[in-house]
SELUMTI-378431 format. One record per atom (N, C-alpha, C, CB): atom name; x negated, y, z negated. Coordinates in Angstrom, 1 decimal. Glycine has a CB too. Layout:
<atoms>
CA,X,Y,Z
...
</atoms>
This chain:
<atoms>
N,2.9,2.4,12.4
CA,3.0,1.0,12.0
C,2.9,0.1,13.2
CB,4.2,0.8,11.2
N,3.8,0.3,14.2
CA,3.9,-0.7,15.3
C,2.9,-0.2,16.4
CB,5.3,-0.7,15.8
N,2.4,0.9,16.3
CA,1.4,1.4,17.4
C,2.1,2.0,18.6
CB,0.6,0.3,17.8
N,3.4,2.2,18.6
CA,4.1,2.8,19.7
C,3.9,4.3,19.7
CB,5.6,2.4,19.7
N,3.8,4.9,20.9
CA,3.7,6.3,21.0
C,5.1,6.7,21.6
CB,2.5,6.8,22.0
N,5.9,7.3,20.7
CA,7.3,7.5,21.0
C,7.7,8.9,20.7
CB,8.2,6.5,20.2
N,8.3,9.6,21.6
CA,8.6,11.0,21.5
C,9.6,11.3,20.3
CB,9.2,11.6,22.7
N,10.3,10.4,19.9
CA,11.3,10.6,18.8
C,10.8,10.0,17.4
CB,12.6,10.0,19.1
N,9.5,9.7,17.3
CA,8.9,9.2,16.1
C,9.2,10.2,15.0
CB,7.4,8.9,16.3
N,9.2,9.6,13.7
CA,9.4,10.5,12.6
C,8.4,10.2,11.5
CB,10.8,10.3,12.0
N,8.1,11.2,10.6
CA,7.1,11.0,9.6
C,7.8,11.0,8.2
CB,6.1,12.2,9.7
N,7.3,10.1,7.4
CA,7.7,10.0,6.0
C,6.5,10.3,5.1
CB,8.3,8.5,5.7
N,6.7,11.2,4.2
CA,5.6,11.6,3.3
C,6.0,11.1,1.9
CB,5.3,13.1,3.3
N,5.1,10.4,1.3
CA,5.3,9.9,0.0
C,5.0,10.9,-1.1
CB,4.6,8.6,-0.3
N,5.4,10.6,-2.4
CA,5.1,11.5,-3.5
C,3.6,11.7,-3.7
CB,5.7,11.0,-4.7
N,2.8,10.8,-3.3
CA,1.3,10.9,-3.5
C,0.7,11.6,-2.3
CB,0.7,9.6,-3.7
N,1.5,12.1,-1.3
CA,0.9,12.8,-0.2
C,0.6,12.0,1.0
CB,-0.2,13.6,-0.6
N,0.7,10.7,0.9
CA,0.5,9.8,2.1
C,1.5,10.1,3.2
CB,0.4,8.3,1.7
N,1.1,10.1,4.4
CA,2.0,10.3,5.5
C,2.0,9.1,6.4
CB,1.6,11.6,6.3
N,3.2,8.7,6.8
CA,3.4,7.5,7.7
C,4.3,7.9,8.9
CB,4.0,6.3,6.9
N,3.9,7.5,10.1
CA,4.7,7.8,11.3
C,5.3,6.5,11.8
CB,3.8,8.5,12.4
N,6.6,6.6,12.0
CA,7.4,5.4,12.5
C,8.2,5.7,13.7
CB,8.3,4.9,11.4
N,8.4,4.7,14.5
CA,9.3,4.9,15.7
C,10.7,4.3,15.4
CB,8.7,4.3,16.9
N,10.9,3.6,14.3
CA,12.2,3.1,14.0
C,12.4,2.9,12.5
CB,12.4,1.7,14.7
N,13.6,2.9,12.0
CA,13.9,2.7,10.6
C,13.4,1.3,10.2
CB,15.3,2.9,10.2
N,13.5,0.3,11.1
CA,13.1,-1.1,10.8
C,11.6,-1.1,10.4
CB,13.4,-2.0,12.0
N,10.8,-0.4,11.2
CA,9.4,-0.4,10.9
C,9.1,0.3,9.6
CB,8.6,0.3,12.0
N,9.9,1.4,9.3
CA,9.7,2.1,8.0
C,10.0,1.2,6.8
CB,10.6,3.4,8.0
N,11.1,0.5,6.9
CA,11.5,-0.4,5.9
C,10.5,-1.5,5.7
CB,12.9,-1.1,6.2
N,10.0,-2.1,6.8
CA,9.0,-3.1,6.7
C,7.8,-2.6,5.9
CB,8.6,-3.6,8.1
N,7.4,-1.4,6.2
CA,6.1,-0.9,5.6
C,6.3,-0.3,4.2
CB,5.6,0.3,6.5
N,7.5,0.3,3.9
CA,7.6,1.0,2.7
C,8.5,0.5,1.6
CB,8.1,2.4,3.0
N,9.4,-0.5,1.9
CA,10.4,-1.0,0.9
C,9.6,-1.8,-0.1
CB,11.5,-1.8,1.6
N,9.9,-1.6,-1.4
CA,9.3,-2.4,-2.4
C,9.8,-3.8,-2.3
CB,9.6,-1.8,-3.8
N,9.1,-4.8,-2.9
CA,9.5,-6.2,-2.9
C,9.9,-6.7,-4.3
CB,8.4,-7.1,-2.3
N,11.0,-7.3,-4.4
CA,11.5,-7.9,-5.7
C,10.4,-8.8,-6.2
CB,12.8,-8.5,-5.5
N,10.0,-8.6,-7.4
CA,9.0,-9.4,-8.0
C,9.5,-10.8,-8.4
CB,8.4,-8.7,-9.2
N,10.8,-11.1,-8.3
CA,11.3,-12.4,-8.7
C,11.6,-13.2,-7.4
CB,12.6,-12.3,-9.5
N,12.5,-12.6,-6.5
CA,12.9,-13.4,-5.3
C,12.2,-13.1,-4.1
CB,14.4,-13.2,-5.1
N,11.3,-12.0,-4.1
CA,10.5,-11.6,-3.0
C,11.2,-11.0,-1.8
CB,9.7,-12.8,-2.5
N,12.5,-10.6,-2.0
CA,13.2,-9.9,-0.9
C,12.8,-8.4,-0.9
CB,14.8,-10.0,-1.1
N,12.8,-7.8,0.3
CA,12.5,-6.4,0.4
C,13.8,-5.6,-0.2
CB,12.2,-5.9,1.8
N,13.5,-4.6,-1.0
CA,14.6,-3.9,-1.7
C,14.9,-2.7,-0.8
CB,14.2,-3.5,-3.1
N,16.0,-2.7,-0.2
CA,16.4,-1.7,0.7
C,17.4,-0.7,0.0
CB,17.1,-2.2,2.0
N,18.2,-1.3,-0.9
CA,19.1,-0.5,-1.7
C,18.3,0.2,-2.9
CB,20.3,-1.3,-2.3
N,19.1,0.4,-4.0
CA,18.5,1.1,-5.1
C,17.5,0.3,-5.9
CB,19.5,1.6,-6.0
N,17.8,-1.0,-6.1
CA,16.9,-1.8,-6.9
C,16.9,-1.4,-8.4
CB,15.6,-1.8,-6.3
N,16.1,-2.1,-9.1
CA,15.9,-1.9,-10.6
C,14.4,-1.8,-10.9
CB,16.7,-3.0,-11.4
N,14.0,-0.8,-11.5
CA,12.6,-0.7,-11.9
C,12.5,-0.9,-13.5
CB,12.0,0.7,-11.5
N,11.7,-1.8,-13.9
CA,11.6,-2.0,-15.4
C,10.1,-2.0,-15.7
CB,12.3,-3.3,-15.8
N,9.6,-1.1,-16.5
CA,8.2,-1.0,-16.9
C,7.3,-1.1,-15.7
CB,7.9,-2.1,-17.8
N,7.6,-0.4,-14.6
CA,6.7,-0.4,-13.4
C,6.9,-1.6,-12.5
CB,5.3,-0.2,-13.9
N,7.8,-2.4,-12.8
CA,8.0,-3.6,-11.9
C,9.4,-3.5,-11.2
CB,8.0,-4.9,-12.8
N,9.4,-3.9,-9.9
CA,10.6,-3.7,-9.1
C,11.3,-5.0,-8.9
CB,10.3,-3.1,-7.8
N,12.7,-4.9,-9.0
CA,13.6,-6.1,-8.8
C,14.7,-5.6,-8.0
CB,14.0,-6.7,-10.2
N,15.3,-6.6,-7.2
CA,16.4,-6.2,-6.3
C,17.7,-6.0,-7.2
CB,16.7,-7.3,-5.3
N,17.8,-6.5,-8.4
CA,19.0,-6.3,-9.2
C,18.7,-6.8,-10.6
CB,20.2,-7.0,-8.6
N,19.7,-6.6,-11.5
CA,19.6,-7.0,-12.9
C,19.3,-8.5,-13.0
CB,20.8,-6.6,-13.7
N,20.0,-9.3,-12.2
CA,19.8,-10.8,-12.3
C,18.3,-11.2,-12.2
CB,20.6,-11.5,-11.2
N,17.7,-10.6,-11.2
CA,16.2,-11.0,-11.0
C,15.4,-10.4,-12.1
CB,15.7,-10.4,-9.7
N,15.7,-9.2,-12.6
CA,15.0,-8.7,-13.8
C,15.1,-9.5,-15.0
CB,15.5,-7.2,-14.1
N,16.3,-10.0,-15.3
CA,16.6,-10.9,-16.4
C,15.9,-12.2,-16.2
CB,18.1,-11.1,-16.6
N,15.8,-12.7,-15.0
CA,15.1,-14.0,-14.7
C,13.7,-13.9,-15.0
CB,15.4,-14.4,-13.3
N,13.1,-12.7,-15.0
CA,11.7,-12.5,-15.3
C,11.5,-12.0,-16.7
CB,11.1,-11.4,-14.4
N,12.6,-12.2,-17.6
CA,12.4,-11.9,-19.0
C,12.7,-10.5,-19.4
CB,11.1,-12.3,-19.4
N,13.1,-9.6,-18.5
CA,13.5,-8.3,-18.9
C,14.8,-8.2,-19.5
CB,13.5,-7.3,-17.6
N,15.0,-7.4,-20.5
CA,16.3,-7.4,-21.3
C,16.9,-6.0,-21.2
CB,16.0,-7.8,-22.7
N,18.2,-6.0,-21.4
CA,19.0,-4.7,-21.5
C,19.2,-4.2,-20.1
CB,18.2,-3.8,-22.3
N,19.1,-4.9,-19.0
CA,19.3,-4.4,-17.7
C,20.6,-4.9,-17.2
CB,18.1,-4.9,-16.7
N,21.4,-3.9,-16.7
CA,22.7,-4.3,-16.1
C,22.8,-3.6,-14.7
CB,23.9,-3.8,-17.0
N,23.6,-4.3,-13.8
CA,23.7,-3.7,-12.5
C,24.8,-2.6,-12.4
CB,24.2,-4.8,-11.5
N,25.8,-2.6,-13.3
CA,26.8,-1.6,-13.3
C,27.2,-1.4,-14.8
CB,28.0,-2.1,-12.5
N,27.2,-0.1,-15.2
CA,27.6,0.2,-16.5
C,29.1,-0.2,-16.7
CB,27.4,1.7,-16.8
N,29.3,-0.9,-17.9
CA,30.7,-1.3,-18.2
C,31.0,-2.7,-17.7
CB,31.6,-0.3,-17.7
N,30.2,-3.3,-16.8
CA,30.5,-4.6,-16.3
C,30.2,-5.7,-17.4
CB,29.9,-4.9,-15.0
N,30.9,-6.8,-17.4
CA,30.6,-7.9,-18.3
C,29.3,-8.6,-17.8
CB,31.8,-8.8,-18.4
N,28.4,-8.8,-18.7
CA,27.2,-9.5,-18.3
C,26.9,-10.6,-19.3
CB,25.9,-8.5,-18.3
</atoms>
């Protein structure tokens, strides 16, 4: 991603077989983290996927009209 030739670089292989070489976790996150479709933040934690759309949490999913989404089972929403 950054074009550095580094002896401790690491490779990440995706489910579709694509391979990416990085020299830092920061570059890997920048390249691979999904982006919340509501607030546009990179999702580094678990996030929420609804019908193939990614959100950083239930609040953003609900703001986009998704229903039945909660961040934590049993919490008051």
